C-alpha positions as CSV (number, residue, x, y, z in Angstrom):
1,M,69.9,-32.1,2.4
2,F,67.3,-29.9,3.6
3,P,66.9,-29.8,7.4
4,P,63.6,-28.3,8.9
5,P,64.1,-24.7,9.9
6,I,64.5,-24.6,13.7
7,E,61.3,-22.3,13.8
8,P,59.0,-22.1,10.7
9,L,59.3,-18.7,8.6
10,H,57.2,-15.7,9.5
11,E,55.2,-13.9,6.9
12,G,57.6,-11.3,5.1
13,A,60.7,-12.7,6.8
14,F,62.3,-14.7,3.7
15,R,65.6,-13.5,2.6
16,P,67.3,-15.2,-0.2
17,D,71.1,-16.3,1.0
18,P,73.6,-13.7,0.0
19,V,76.0,-16.5,-1.4
20,L,75.1,-19.6,-3.2
21,P,76.8,-22.2,-5.3
22,P,76.6,-22.1,-8.9
23,P,73.7,-23.9,-10.5
24,S,75.6,-26.9,-11.4
25,G,76.1,-27.5,-7.6
26,S,72.8,-26.5,-6.6
27,A,70.0,-28.2,-4.8
28,L,67.5,-27.0,-7.2
29,F,68.8,-29.2,-10.0
30,T,69.0,-32.4,-7.8
31,P,66.4,-35.3,-8.2
32,C,63.7,-35.6,-5.4
33,A,61.8,-38.5,-4.6
34,V,58.0,-38.0,-4.4
35,G,56.3,-41.0,-3.4
36,P,57.0,-43.9,-6.0
37,L,58.2,-41.3,-8.4
38,T,61.7,-39.7,-8.8
39,V,61.2,-36.1,-10.2
40,P,64.5,-35.0,-12.0
41,N,64.8,-31.8,-10.6
42,R,62.9,-29.6,-8.1
43,V,61.2,-27.1,-10.5
44,W,57.6,-27.7,-10.2
45,L,55.0,-26.2,-12.6
46,P,51.7,-25.8,-10.5
47,A,48.5,-26.2,-12.3
48,M,47.2,-23.2,-14.4
49,V,44.0,-23.0,-16.3
50,T,44.8,-22.4,-20.0
51,W,41.1,-22.1,-21.5
52,L,42.6,-23.9,-24.7
53,S,40.2,-26.8,-24.6
54,N,37.0,-27.0,-26.3
55,E,33.3,-27.0,-25.4
56,A,33.6,-30.7,-24.9
57,G,36.5,-30.5,-22.6
58,E,38.9,-32.4,-24.9
59,V,42.5,-32.4,-25.3
60,T,43.3,-30.1,-28.0
61,P,46.5,-29.3,-30.4
62,D,46.9,-26.1,-28.5
63,I,46.8,-27.8,-25.3
64,T,49.5,-30.2,-26.3
65,A,51.6,-27.5,-27.7
66,R,51.5,-25.4,-24.5
67,Y,52.4,-28.3,-22.2
68,V,55.1,-29.7,-24.7
69,R,56.8,-26.2,-24.5
70,Y,56.8,-26.4,-20.8
71,A,58.3,-29.8,-20.9
72,R,61.2,-28.6,-23.5
73,G,61.9,-25.7,-20.9
74,G,63.3,-28.3,-18.4
75,A,60.9,-28.3,-15.5
76,G,61.0,-31.5,-13.4
77,M,57.4,-31.8,-12.8
78,I,54.1,-30.3,-14.9
79,V,51.0,-30.5,-13.1
80,L,48.3,-30.1,-15.8
81,E,45.4,-27.6,-15.4
82,A,42.5,-28.7,-13.1
83,M,40.2,-31.4,-14.8
84,G,36.8,-31.7,-13.5
85,V,35.9,-35.3,-12.1
86,R,32.2,-34.7,-13.1
87,D,31.1,-35.5,-16.6
88,V,29.2,-32.0,-16.8
89,N,29.6,-29.1,-19.2
90,S,32.2,-26.6,-18.0
91,G,33.1,-24.7,-21.2
92,P,36.5,-24.9,-22.6
93,L,38.1,-26.6,-19.6
94,L,40.0,-29.9,-19.8
95,R,37.9,-32.7,-18.4
96,I,38.5,-36.2,-17.0
97,G,35.1,-37.4,-15.9
98,H,34.2,-40.0,-18.5
99,D,36.2,-42.8,-20.5
100,R,35.6,-41.0,-23.7
101,Y,38.5,-38.5,-22.8
102,L,41.2,-41.2,-22.5
103,P,42.2,-41.3,-26.2
104,G,43.0,-37.4,-26.0
105,L,44.7,-37.8,-22.6
106,R,46.8,-40.9,-23.6
107,A,48.0,-38.9,-26.6
108,L,48.9,-35.9,-24.4
109,A,50.8,-38.1,-21.8
110,R,52.5,-39.9,-24.6
111,S,53.6,-36.4,-26.2
112,L,55.1,-35.1,-23.0
113,H,56.8,-38.3,-22.0
114,E,58.5,-38.4,-25.3
115,T,60.0,-35.1,-24.9
116,N,62.3,-35.8,-22.0
117,D,62.2,-37.3,-18.5
118,V,59.6,-34.8,-17.3
119,R,57.0,-36.3,-14.7
120,V,53.3,-35.3,-15.6
121,I,50.4,-35.3,-13.5
122,P,46.9,-33.7,-13.8
123,Q,45.1,-31.9,-11.0
124,I,41.5,-33.2,-10.6
125,I,38.8,-31.2,-9.2
126,D,35.3,-31.1,-8.1
127,F,33.4,-27.6,-8.2
128,L,30.1,-26.8,-7.2
129,K,27.4,-25.0,-9.3
130,I,27.4,-21.3,-10.0
131,A,25.4,-18.7,-12.2
132,R,25.8,-15.6,-13.7
133,R,24.5,-12.5,-12.1
134,D,20.8,-11.9,-13.3
135,P,19.0,-9.7,-10.9
136,A,15.8,-9.8,-12.9
137,R,15.5,-13.7,-13.0
138,A,16.8,-13.8,-9.1
139,L,13.8,-11.5,-8.2
140,L,11.4,-14.0,-10.1
141,R,12.6,-16.7,-7.9
142,L,12.3,-14.7,-4.7
143,E,8.9,-13.2,-5.5
144,P,7.0,-16.3,-4.0
145,R,8.8,-15.9,-0.7
146,Y,9.1,-12.2,-0.4
147,P,5.8,-10.8,-1.9
148,G,6.3,-7.5,-3.7
149,C,10.3,-7.7,-3.6
150,S,10.6,-6.8,-7.2
151,A,9.4,-3.2,-6.4
152,W,12.1,-3.0,-3.7
153,T,15.0,-0.8,-4.0
154,E,18.5,-2.4,-3.6
155,P,19.0,-1.1,0.1
156,E,15.6,-2.3,1.0
157,L,16.5,-5.8,-0.6
158,Q,19.8,-6.2,1.4
159,E,17.9,-5.2,4.5
160,R,14.8,-7.4,4.1
161,L,16.2,-10.6,2.5
162,L,17.9,-13.3,4.3
163,P,21.7,-13.0,3.9
164,R,21.9,-16.1,1.7
165,D,19.1,-14.7,-0.6
166,W,20.8,-11.2,-1.0
167,R,23.9,-13.0,-1.8
168,D,22.3,-14.9,-4.7
169,Y,20.7,-11.7,-5.6
170,A,23.6,-9.4,-5.5
171,S,26.4,-11.7,-6.8
172,G,24.5,-14.7,-8.7
173,Y,23.6,-18.2,-7.5
174,R,26.2,-20.1,-6.0
175,Q,25.9,-23.5,-4.6
176,Q,27.6,-24.3,-1.1
177,I,28.6,-27.3,0.6
178,E,25.8,-26.8,3.2
179,D,23.4,-27.4,0.2
180,L,24.7,-31.1,-0.3
181,S,22.9,-34.0,0.9
182,L,24.8,-36.8,2.8
183,E,24.2,-39.0,-0.3
184,E,25.9,-36.3,-2.6
185,I,28.8,-35.9,-0.3
186,R,29.3,-39.7,-0.1
187,A,29.5,-39.8,-4.0
188,I,32.4,-37.4,-4.0
189,P,35.2,-39.7,-3.2
190,Q,34.4,-42.2,-6.0
191,L,34.2,-39.4,-8.5
192,F,38.1,-38.6,-7.4
193,A,38.8,-42.4,-7.5
194,D,37.4,-42.9,-11.1
195,A,39.3,-39.8,-12.4
196,A,42.3,-41.0,-10.8
197,R,42.0,-44.4,-12.5
198,R,41.6,-42.7,-15.8
199,A,44.9,-40.6,-15.1
200,R,46.7,-43.8,-14.6
201,A,45.1,-45.3,-17.4
202,A,46.1,-42.7,-19.7
203,G,49.7,-43.0,-18.9
204,F,50.2,-40.1,-16.3
205,D,52.9,-40.4,-13.4
206,G,50.1,-39.5,-10.6
207,V,47.4,-37.1,-9.7
208,E,47.1,-34.1,-7.7
209,L,43.7,-33.9,-5.7
210,H,42.6,-30.2,-5.7
211,F,41.9,-29.4,-2.1
212,A,42.6,-25.7,-2.6
213,H,40.9,-22.2,-3.3
214,A,37.2,-21.7,-3.8
215,Y,35.9,-25.2,-4.9
216,T,34.4,-28.2,-3.2
217,M,37.1,-29.8,-1.1
218,A,38.6,-26.5,0.3
219,S,35.2,-25.5,1.3
220,F,34.8,-28.5,3.7
221,L,38.2,-27.9,5.0
222,S,37.7,-24.2,5.8
223,A,36.7,-22.9,9.1
224,T,34.0,-21.1,7.1
225,N,32.3,-24.6,6.6
226,G,28.8,-24.2,8.1
227,R,27.8,-27.7,8.2
228,T,26.5,-29.3,11.6
229,D,27.0,-33.0,10.9
230,D,30.0,-35.2,10.5
231,Y,31.6,-33.1,7.6
232,G,31.5,-29.9,9.5
233,G,32.7,-28.2,12.8
234,S,35.8,-29.8,14.4
235,L,39.1,-30.1,12.6
236,E,38.5,-34.2,12.5
237,N,35.0,-33.3,10.9
238,R,36.2,-30.7,8.2
239,V,38.9,-33.0,7.1
240,R,37.0,-36.1,7.0
241,L,35.8,-35.9,3.2
242,A,39.5,-35.3,2.2
243,I,40.6,-38.3,4.1
244,E,37.8,-40.4,2.3
245,V,38.8,-39.3,-1.0
246,T,42.5,-39.9,-0.2
247,R,41.9,-43.3,0.8
248,V,39.4,-44.3,-2.0
249,V,41.8,-42.7,-4.5
250,R,44.7,-44.6,-3.1
251,R,42.7,-48.0,-3.2
252,E,41.7,-47.4,-6.8
253,V,45.2,-46.6,-8.2
254,G,47.4,-48.7,-5.8
255,A,50.6,-47.6,-3.9
256,D,53.0,-47.4,-7.0
257,F,51.1,-44.4,-8.3
258,C,51.8,-41.0,-7.1
259,V,48.9,-39.3,-5.2
260,G,49.2,-35.8,-3.7
261,C,47.0,-32.6,-3.1
262,R,47.0,-28.7,-3.3
263,I,46.1,-27.3,-0.3
264,L,45.5,-23.6,1.3
265,G,48.1,-22.8,3.6
266,S,45.6,-20.1,5.0
267,D,42.1,-19.1,3.7
268,D,42.9,-15.2,4.3
269,V,39.1,-14.4,4.5
270,S,37.5,-13.5,7.8
271,G,36.5,-16.5,9.9
272,G,38.9,-18.8,7.4
273,S,41.3,-21.4,8.2
274,T,44.7,-20.5,9.6
275,L,48.3,-22.1,9.0
276,A,48.0,-23.8,12.3
277,E,44.6,-25.6,11.2
278,T,46.3,-26.4,7.8
279,A,49.4,-27.9,9.2
280,W,47.1,-30.3,11.2
281,F,45.2,-31.1,8.1
282,A,48.6,-31.8,6.1
283,V,49.7,-34.2,8.8
284,A,46.4,-36.1,8.8
285,L,46.5,-36.1,5.0
286,A,50.1,-37.3,5.0
287,N,49.0,-40.2,7.3
288,A,46.2,-41.2,5.1
289,G,48.5,-41.8,2.1
290,L,49.3,-38.8,0.4
291,D,52.8,-38.6,-1.4
292,F,53.3,-34.8,-1.5
293,I,51.5,-31.5,-0.4
294,S,51.6,-28.6,-2.7
295,V,50.8,-25.3,-0.8
296,S,48.8,-22.5,-2.2
297,R,46.9,-19.3,-0.5
298,G,43.5,-17.9,-0.6
299,G,41.5,-17.3,-3.7
300,R,38.2,-17.8,-1.9
301,F,34.7,-16.6,-2.8
302,E,34.1,-15.0,0.6
303,D,35.9,-11.8,-0.2
304,A,35.4,-11.9,-4.2
305,K,34.0,-8.5,-5.7
306,R,30.5,-8.2,-6.8
307,P,30.4,-9.3,-10.5
308,A,29.0,-7.4,-13.3
309,I,25.6,-8.4,-14.4
310,G,25.9,-11.2,-16.9
311,E,29.2,-12.5,-15.2
312,A,29.7,-15.0,-12.4
313,A,31.4,-14.2,-9.2
314,Y,35.4,-14.9,-9.6
315,P,37.1,-15.9,-6.3
316,Y,40.6,-14.0,-7.2
317,T,39.1,-10.5,-7.2
318,G,39.3,-9.9,-3.5
319,N,42.4,-9.7,-1.1
320,S,42.4,-13.5,-0.5
321,G,43.1,-13.7,-4.6
322,L,45.6,-11.0,-4.3
323,L,47.6,-13.0,-1.9
324,C,47.0,-16.1,-4.0
325,M,48.8,-14.4,-6.9
326,P,50.9,-11.7,-5.3
327,T,51.7,-8.8,-7.6
328,R,54.8,-6.7,-7.9
329,V,54.2,-4.7,-5.0
330,F,54.8,-7.8,-2.6
331,P,58.1,-9.0,-1.5
332,E,60.0,-12.1,-3.2
333,G,58.7,-15.2,-1.7
334,N,55.8,-13.6,-0.1
335,N,53.9,-16.9,0.5
336,L,56.9,-19.3,1.9
337,H,55.8,-19.0,5.4
338,L,52.9,-21.2,4.7
339,P,54.9,-24.5,3.3
340,S,57.4,-23.7,5.8
341,G,55.0,-24.0,8.7
342,I,53.4,-27.1,7.0
343,R,56.9,-28.7,6.5
344,A,57.9,-28.1,10.0
345,A,54.8,-29.8,11.4
346,L,55.0,-32.8,8.9
347,R,58.8,-33.2,10.2
348,R,57.7,-32.9,13.9
349,A,55.2,-35.6,13.2
350,G,57.9,-37.8,11.7
351,L,56.6,-37.6,8.2
352,P,59.1,-37.2,5.2
353,T,56.3,-36.2,3.0
354,P,57.7,-33.6,0.5
355,V,56.3,-30.1,0.4
356,V,55.9,-27.8,-2.6
357,G,55.8,-24.0,-2.0
358,A,54.9,-21.2,-4.3
359,G,54.0,-17.5,-4.5
360,K,56.4,-15.2,-6.3
361,I,59.6,-17.2,-6.7
362,N,61.2,-16.6,-10.1
363,T,64.7,-16.3,-9.3
364,Y,67.5,-18.7,-8.9
365,A,68.3,-16.9,-5.6
366,A,65.0,-17.2,-4.1
367,A,64.4,-20.9,-5.3
368,E,67.6,-22.2,-4.0
369,S,67.5,-20.4,-0.8
370,A,63.9,-21.7,0.0
371,L,65.4,-25.1,-0.6
372,R,68.5,-24.8,1.5
373,Q,66.8,-23.1,4.4
374,G,64.6,-26.0,4.8
375,H,61.2,-23.9,3.7
376,V,60.3,-26.4,0.7
377,D,61.4,-29.7,-1.0
378,L,60.4,-28.5,-4.2
379,V,59.8,-24.9,-5.7
380,G,56.5,-24.3,-7.7
381,M,56.6,-21.7,-10.1
382,A,53.5,-21.0,-12.3
383,R,53.7,-17.5,-13.7
384,G,57.4,-17.5,-13.9
385,L,57.3,-20.5,-16.2
386,L,54.3,-19.2,-18.0
387,A,56.5,-16.1,-18.8
388,D,59.4,-18.1,-19.7
389,P,59.2,-21.9,-19.9
390,D,63.1,-22.1,-20.6
391,W,63.8,-20.7,-17.0
392,P,65.2,-24.2,-15.8
393,N,67.3,-24.7,-18.8
394,R,68.5,-21.1,-18.8
395,V,69.4,-21.1,-15.0
396,R,70.8,-24.6,-15.1
397,G,73.0,-23.3,-17.9
398,D,74.2,-20.5,-15.7
399,Q,72.4,-18.1,-18.1
400,E,69.9,-16.2,-15.8
401,S,70.5,-13.0,-17.3
402,S,68.9,-14.3,-20.5
403,V,65.5,-15.2,-18.5
404,H,62.3,-13.3,-19.4
405,A,61.2,-12.8,-16.0
406,C,57.5,-12.4,-15.2
407,K,56.5,-8.6,-14.4
408,Y,53.6,-9.9,-11.9
409,T,51.1,-7.6,-13.5
410,N,48.7,-10.5,-13.6
411,V,47.7,-9.9,-17.1
412,C,47.3,-13.7,-17.3
413,E,44.9,-13.8,-14.4
414,A,42.8,-11.0,-16.0
415,L,42.4,-13.5,-19.2
416,D,41.6,-16.4,-17.0
417,R,38.9,-14.3,-15.5
418,K,37.1,-13.6,-18.9
419,H,37.5,-17.3,-19.9
420,L,40.0,-16.3,-22.8
421,P,43.1,-18.1,-23.6
422,V,45.7,-17.6,-21.2
423,R,48.9,-15.9,-22.2
424,C,51.6,-13.9,-20.8
425,Q,51.9,-10.2,-21.6
426,L,55.7,-10.8,-22.6
427,W,54.9,-13.0,-25.6
428,M,51.3,-12.0,-26.6
429,K,52.1,-8.8,-28.9
430,R,53.9,-11.1,-31.6
431,P,52.5,-11.1,-35.2
432,D,51.0,-14.6,-34.8
433,G,49.0,-13.3,-31.6
434,G,51.2,-15.4,-29.2
435,M,49.1,-18.1,-28.3
436,H,52.1,-20.0,-26.9
437,P,55.3,-19.1,-25.7
438,P,57.9,-18.4,-28.6
439,D,60.4,-21.2,-29.5
440,A,63.3,-18.5,-29.3
441,W,63.5,-15.1,-28.1
């Protein structure tokens, strides 16, 4: 139904078709095969952190309520917020790094599947250590190597410290992939495999491997990867760990369990990966056994703003973060050239792997046109569905005029940055505090 475009879309070139069929005859509301799954329609909810867990990382009533509300709204696929594959404290973020999480995850999967025919997969993630900015503590650590540095002015510190030491002083300590030993790297695939096994045991329909943004796996894929061994340098070396993760996960869960990934179409930082490199990675990963490629953009630490004292660096504060979550000043479908290029590369390689595209798509015209023009196979809609989870049902019922459309002011992103429960400005002023989207507007 969706032929590849003759040429991949160029940035800023997307235009919705002027004439489209009514939703009842649309591509958007047709099923889609994604590996062993059949997704009932092509509206795809990408992973969004909610900060609705507890300090133990467990499923809470608020998390269940949030995702059941999405399911009732009619999306075909729900990707649950990123769950850490390690059994480490990470605040009120949902986790899947130990079997003790299985009862809660089973109950969540059951609640969602009992709602309707929605497909549900968790996104599983590994992230490196990060600390809050604490200049006094940083100087204590630096003093043995830089005698007298505690008396230096900040310009003197920037001039005299090695670049890595200056960064850790100025923005807070952040572990990098260059710090990892080969033993630590070789343990990562099994961490993902164990988490995928738990996802299957919990009754989910698959997993999405988080290979995007500022985190461990994306840092290996990035051209900013500074390793000089088999896990850095060439494209083959940079994708090596992602392929190892994919193969070990696939071996753990079998061929009848959906496994895909979230990947960056481009890093959007100086010296970062380009679309051409990511398209090469996508082909390699599809050949390694992935069932879908979900494409995002940016969200890197390299251009993040300097955090306030007592806060940690946040990777969505620079230009790459702005491109990841484009605001109202950006055109509709601003990031569609990325999935378009990746999909074209997959089709040239003879691979039918479905591609999910996202980035400021929240109208029927944009979603349907992106499909019919061959840029994507499924339409990712994060902030649009946060604003109005009923978007699919409203549009399918030819009632788009009743949609409560996202304003793209990124109030939700500001809450995420502060580790507060993520809500939409459209429904957070209700008398009850607006913890969840309203049942009726």
